C-alpha positions in Angstrom: 165.5 -0.9 101.4 162.5 0.1 103.5 163.7 3.1 105.5 161.2 5.2 107.3 161.4 9.0 107.4 161.6 9.1 111.2 165.0 7.4 111.1 166.2 9.7 108.3 165.1 12.7 110.3 167.0 11.4 113.4 170.2 10.9 111.3 169.9 14.3 109.6 169.5 16.1 112.9 172.4 14.2 114.5 174.6 14.9 111.5 173.8 18.6 111.9 174.5 18.7 115.6 177.2 16.0 115.9 176.1 15.8 119.5 173.7 13.1 120.9 172.4 15.2 123.8 171.6 18.3 121.7 170.1 16.2 118.8 168.0 14.2 121.2 166.6 17.4 122.8 165.7 18.9 119.4 163.9 15.6 118.4 162.2 15.2 121.8 163.5 11.7 122.3 166.0 10.1 124.7 169.6 9.7 123.8 169.3 6.0 124.0 166.3 6.1 121.5 168.3 8.3 119.2 171.3 6.0 119.3 169.2 2.9 118.7 167.4 4.6 115.7 170.7 5.6 114.0 172.2 2.1 114.6 169.1 0.5 113.0 169.5 2.9 110.0 173.2 1.9 109.7 172.1 -1.7 109.7 169.6 -1.1 106.9 172.0 0.9 104.8 174.8 -1.6 105.3 177.7 0.6 106.3 178.7 2.8 109.3 177.4 6.3 108.9 179.0 7.8 112.1 182.2 7.5 114.0 181.5 7.6 117.8 183.8 8.1 120.7 183.1 9.0 124.3 183.8 12.7 123.4 182.8 13.2 119.8 180.6 12.2 116.9 181.7 12.6 113.2 180.3 11.5 109.9 182.1 8.7 108.0 182.8 9.2 104.3 179.7 7.0 103.7 177.7 9.1 106.1 178.6 12.3 104.2 177.4 10.8 100.9 174.3 9.4 102.5 173.5 12.7 104.2 173.3 14.5 100.9 170.7 12.1 99.6 168.8 12.2 102.9 168.5 15.9 102.7 167.3 15.8 99.1 164.7 13.1 100.0 163.3 14.9 103.1 163.1 18.3 101.2 161.3 16.6 98.3 158.8 15.0 100.8 158.2 18.4 102.5 157.6 20.1 99.1 155.2 17.4 98.1 153.3 17.7 101.3 153.1 21.5 100.9 151.8 21.2 97.3 149.2 18.6 98.4 148.0 20.8 101.2 147.8 23.8 98.9 145.6 21.8 96.6 143.3 20.9 99.5 143.1 24.6 100.5 142.2 25.6 97.0 139.4 23.0 96.9 138.1 24.0 100.3 138.1 27.7 99.4 134.7 28.9 98.0 134.5 29.5 94.2 133.3 33.1 93.9 131.2 33.5 90.7 130.0 36.9 89.4 127.0 37.6 87.3 125.4 40.6 85.7 121.7 41.0 86.1 121.2 39.7 82.5 124.1 37.4 81.9 123.8 33.7 81.7 120.1 33.5 80.9 118.6 29.9 80.5 122.1 28.3 80.9 122.5 29.6 84.4 120.7 26.7 86.2 122.0 23.7 84.2 125.6 24.9 84.5 125.4 25.4 88.3 123.5 22.1 88.8 126.1 20.2 86.8 129.0 21.7 88.7 127.5 21.1 92.1 126.8 17.5 91.1 130.4 16.9 90.0 132.0 18.9 92.8 129.7 18.5 95.8 132.4 19.6 98.3 133.1 23.0 96.7 131.3 25.9 98.2 129.9 28.4 95.7 129.3 32.0 96.3 127.2 33.9 93.8 127.2 37.6 93.5 125.2 39.8 91.1 126.5 43.1 89.8 124.8 46.1 88.3 126.0 48.4 85.4 128.6 50.1 87.5 130.9 47.0 87.4 130.5 45.2 84.0 133.5 43.0 85.0 131.3 41.5 87.7 134.0 41.7 90.3 136.9 40.5 88.2 138.7 43.9 88.1 138.4 44.3 91.9 139.3 40.6 92.5 136.1 40.1 94.5 135.2 37.2 92.2 137.3 34.3 90.8 135.3 33.8 87.6 132.3 35.6 86.1 129.8 35.6 83.3 130.3 39.0 81.6 129.3 40.7 78.5 132.1 42.0 76.3 133.7 44.4 75.6 135.0 45.4 79.0 138.2 47.1 80.2 139.9 44.6 82.5 143.6 43.6 82.3 144.9 40.1 82.0 141.5 38.8 81.1 140.9 35.2 79.7 137.5 34.2 78.2 135.5 31.3 77.1 132.7 32.3 74.7 129.2 31.1 75.6 126.9 32.8 73.1 126.2 36.0 71.1 122.7 37.3 71.2 121.1 40.3 69.3 121.3 43.8 70.7 117.8 45.4 70.9 116.0 48.6 71.8 113.6 48.7 74.6 110.8 51.3 74.2 107.5 52.1 75.8 104.6 50.6 74.0 103.4 54.0 73.1 106.6 54.8 71.2 106.3 54.7 67.3 109.1 52.1 67.1 107.1 49.7 69.2 105.0 48.8 66.1 108.1 47.7 64.1 109.3 44.1 64.1 112.9 45.1 64.0 114.9 48.4 63.7 118.1 49.7 62.1 120.5 52.4 63.2 118.8 54.7 60.7 115.5 54.3 62.6 117.2 55.5 65.8 118.5 58.9 64.6 117.2 61.6 66.8 116.2 59.3 69.6 117.5 59.7 73.2 119.1 56.5 74.6 120.1 55.7 78.2 123.8 55.4 79.1 125.2 53.0 81.7 126.7 54.7 84.7 130.1 53.1 84.7 133.8 54.1 84.3 134.3 51.3 81.7 134.5 53.2 78.5 134.4 50.1 76.2 131.2 48.9 77.9 129.6 52.4 77.7 130.5 52.8 74.0 129.0 49.4 73.2 125.7 50.1 74.9 125.4 53.6 73.5 126.1 52.3 69.9 129.4 54.3 69.8 131.2 51.2 68.7 129.6 51.3 65.3 132.1 53.8 63.8 129.3 56.1 62.5 129.4 59.9 62.8 127.7 61.2 66.0 125.0 62.9 63.8 124.0 59.5 62.5 123.6 58.0 66.0 120.9 58.5 68.7 121.6 61.1 71.3 122.9 60.0 74.7 120.4 60.8 77.4 120.2 60.1 81.1 122.6 57.8 82.9 121.4 54.7 84.8 123.2 52.4 87.2 120.8 49.5 87.4 118.3 47.5 85.5 115.4 48.9 87.6 116.5 52.4 86.9 116.7 51.6 83.2 113.1 50.1 83.1 111.7 53.1 85.0 113.1 55.6 82.6 111.9 53.7 79.6 108.4 53.3 81.0 108.2 57.0 81.7 109.1 57.8 78.1 112.2 59.7 79.1 114.4 57.7 76.8 114.8 54.4 75.0 117.4 51.8 75.9 119.8 49.7 74.0 120.0 46.2 75.7 120.2 42.5 75.0 117.1 41.0 73.4 116.8 38.6 76.3 115.5 41.4 78.5 112.2 40.7 76.9 112.2 37.4 78.8 114.1 38.3 82.0 112.7 41.7 82.7 109.3 41.7 81.1 107.0 44.7 81.7 103.6 45.0 80.0 104.5 48.6 79.0 107.9 47.9 77.4 108.5 46.1 74.1 111.9 45.0 72.7 112.9 45.1 69.1 116.2 43.7 67.6 118.6 46.1 65.9 119.5 44.3 62.7 122.6 46.1 61.6 124.8 46.1 64.7 127.0 43.3 66.2 125.4 41.2 68.9 126.2 41.1 72.6 128.7 38.4 73.4 128.4 36.6 76.8 131.6 35.0 78.0 132.9 33.1 81.0 135.9 35.2 82.1 138.7 35.0 84.7 142.0 36.9 85.3 145.5 35.5 85.2 146.4 31.8 85.3 143.4 29.6 85.9 143.4 27.6 89.1 142.3 24.0 89.1 138.9 25.0 90.4 138.5 27.6 87.7 139.5 25.1 85.1 136.9 22.6 86.5 134.1 25.2 86.4 135.1 26.3 82.8 135.0 22.6 81.7 131.6 22.2 83.1 130.3 25.4 81.5 131.7 24.3 78.1 130.2 20.8 78.5 126.7 22.2 79.3 127.0 24.8 76.5 127.8 22.2 73.9 125.2 19.8 75.2 122.5 22.5 75.1 123.2 23.5 71.5 119.5 23.9 70.6 119.0 26.2 73.6 122.1 28.3 72.6 120.8 28.5 69.1 117.4 29.9 70.3 119.2 32.4 72.5 121.3 33.6 69.5 118.5 33.9 67.1 115.8 35.3 69.4 113.7 38.2 68.2 111.8 39.0 71.4 108.6 37.1 70.7 107.4 35.2 73.8 106.6 32.0 71.9 110.3 31.5 71.2 111.0 30.1 74.6 
């Protein structure tokens, strides 16, 4: 039976009103058109659905049973249309991606290129965050997904690991530790290190080496606070303090006066792709692209994870 939804809507409205004039006005059609539409529907169904007199309209027993199924079908169609439009709206909305100033490194461009190639209709908004917001917009819901360095304090967080690279110190070239190939925590006793200006305690503890579990007397002293990479580099260059950072800073923020040396006896810095709450289809699509590129670029990931700060490594 090939019944169009227009006739079903006509029948359902008339069944609600039980009055041809009122139903026709609601449907914005003539009474004759409504009567013809319902008669054609009855012919298709094969039984009378309405009892008509000059004064009243009533549903037959068959009409009562049919009306229940008509309502179910129309509601299902409306719900399906709403779900489809919601998907369209999600796709048309921009994907807001957060970065820190030293996050995705050499994987940045290939992941974004691959996603744009596979989803050319998706608008992408990129935003870079300084030390004050290590969640890169996730905690404030200003981004949908972000490349962040853990640990961070952010509720309902889901992550996809990308790589782990060594933590390192950055020192002025005149500093005694600049001559070393690598350092240990023991080498840093008595040094003053910069602290990130942030309310995120987990992030601050990690980058001031307070995550190591050692007694304060065995750790470097916490010195000035900085809120940006530029502020960090200026204070290191001036000799005011040294910094604890990722070894990739030797590539992405090179300064002739600053050298970077890996810290061999602390855990590395993990870079993850993160989002909050249930993943939308768009977030899932971006995550899948990032994982595909990460796995394809396994040699590059290996170089990132084993870097020592020497320029010839990249």
